[in-house]
C-alpha positions as MATLAB code, in Angstrom:
seq = 'MIRSKFLVSLSATAALFCALSTTADAKTTAKNIPVQILGINDLNGYIDSTYTNSAGKTIGGMASLAYNLSKEKQTFAKTNNLKSANTSSISVHTGDILGGGPAISSLLQDHPTISILNAMNFQLGVIGNHELNEGLDEFSRVIQGKKA';
ca = [
     115.463  133.513  107.843;
     112.086  131.961  108.577;
     110.735  135.399  109.433;
     111.993  136.995  106.248;
     110.653  134.253  103.963;
     107.244  134.368  105.621;
     107.069  138.160  105.514;
     108.184  138.130  101.896;
     105.455  135.558  101.236;
     102.798  137.797  102.738;
     104.089  140.838  100.870;
     104.289  138.918   97.610;
     100.714  137.706   98.080;
      99.509  141.271   98.403;
     101.551  142.326   95.371;
     100.183  139.432   93.310;
      96.600  140.368   94.101;
      97.301  144.001   93.210;
      98.923  142.963   89.943;
      96.054  140.644   89.064;
      93.508  143.355   89.744;
      94.971  145.652   87.080;
      94.528  145.141   83.363;
      97.241  145.535   80.748;
      96.788  147.710   77.705;
      96.361  145.391   74.678;
      98.694  147.579   72.598;
     101.627  147.071   74.990;
     101.229  143.337   75.532;
     103.316  141.533   72.942;
     102.851  137.910   74.030;
     101.283  135.762   76.684;
     103.536  134.535   79.463;
     102.697  131.102   80.854;
     102.316  131.051   84.636;
     101.693  128.038   86.825;
     100.387  128.427   90.378;
     100.726  125.334   92.553;
      99.045  125.466   95.916;
      98.493  123.567   99.118;
      96.178  124.320  101.993;
      95.157  122.952  105.377;
      98.453  121.198  106.073;
      97.861  121.866  109.789;
     101.376  120.749  110.671;
     100.877  117.164  109.447;
     104.330  116.932  107.910;
     104.811  113.185  108.401;
     101.349  111.926  107.462;
     100.982  109.152  104.923;
      98.077  107.152  103.562;
      97.828  103.580  102.305;
      95.670  103.434   99.192;
      93.441  100.536   98.116;
      96.366   98.936   96.255;
      98.354   98.824   99.488;
     100.791  101.515   98.380;
     101.834  104.097  100.967;
     101.563  107.621   99.613;
     101.894  111.088  101.054;
     104.330  112.886  103.298;
     106.293  116.049  102.629;
     108.960  114.278  100.563;
     106.232  113.032   98.244;
     104.662  116.491   98.083;
     108.022  118.092   97.257;
     108.666  115.492   94.558;
     105.244  115.921   92.959;
     105.421  119.728   92.986;
     108.848  119.504   91.342;
     107.560  117.116   88.676;
     104.608  119.435   87.933;
     107.003  122.377   87.529;
     109.228  120.349   85.190;
     106.274  119.206   83.074;
     104.970  122.768   82.851;
     108.398  124.079   81.827;
     108.802  121.404   79.165;
     105.277  121.917   77.788;
     105.836  125.672   77.502;
     109.462  125.492   76.266;
     110.811  127.317   79.317;
     114.508  127.311   80.213;
     113.917  126.514   83.878;
     111.268  124.673   85.866;
     111.175  127.577   88.316;
     110.832  130.397   85.784;
     107.045  130.670   85.646;
     105.883  128.479   88.518;
     104.766  129.864   91.868;
     104.241  127.710   94.957;
     101.577  128.998   97.340;
     100.292  127.818  100.697;
      96.818  129.157  101.232;
      96.356  129.027  104.962;
      96.160  126.664  107.897;
      99.684  125.306  107.529;
      99.904  125.300  111.323;
      97.589  124.445  114.154;
      96.463  120.867  113.638;
      98.188  119.662  116.751;
     100.423  116.784  115.550;
     103.286  116.335  118.016;
     105.994  116.360  115.329;
     105.311  120.027  114.688;
     103.393  121.411  117.671;
     105.798  120.153  120.347;
     108.544  122.040  118.521;
     106.470  125.246  118.213;
     105.749  124.593  114.487;
     109.389  125.149  113.527;
     109.578  121.852  111.544;
     106.591  122.809  109.375;
     107.951  126.271  108.604;
     111.427  124.863  107.901;
     110.092  122.270  105.473;
     107.937  124.774  103.580;
     110.900  127.156  103.348;
     113.086  124.326  102.018;
     110.403  123.608   99.400;
     110.653  127.254   98.246;
     107.068  128.359   98.731;
     106.953  131.930   97.430;
     103.562  133.005   98.752;
     101.570  132.333  101.878;
      98.190  133.309  103.202;
      97.202  133.400  106.858;
      94.452  130.970  107.812;
      92.474  130.891  111.021;
      94.644  128.125  112.529;
      97.773  130.265  112.272;
      96.130  132.318  115.024;
      95.098  129.390  117.274;
      97.566  130.430  119.964;
      97.089  134.165  119.513;
      98.816  136.971  117.686;
     101.933  136.957  119.889;
     102.627  133.268  119.133;
     101.950  133.775  115.426;
     104.345  136.720  115.423;
     106.981  134.586  117.156;
     106.597  131.816  114.574;
     106.935  134.080  111.548;
     109.925  135.839  113.100;
     111.603  132.482  113.705;
     112.153  133.163  117.396;
     112.511  130.393  119.937;
     109.708  129.959  122.465;
];
């Protein structure tokens, strides 16, 4: 399942860029369709990282990220009178989701990071340089969801 979601993400990224590179004929376009693209980058496997701000409040972590992405989708849907928060919102990770070296992900061959991003329904993904830190064979294993 991990493999298929990641491969679909890569394919969808290519399709999105192809679609964006073409222009629609003004005569056939009846109305504008609102689209929201929410993205993260350089996660580097830090799925349990938090930060204490100047007010002493702990913020961050994947649960917080999931909550905030969901709230942004809901706000966008409400603002644009959409039936669903997921109708016109796309979640994208733009590279370097792996490879930072935190034990919580790296000791488990990055499976926790991939599992969390899949659970958060990221539709598109781009390969960053850190996805290839351990070579093409390891990257292939990760996206196919195979055990090490």
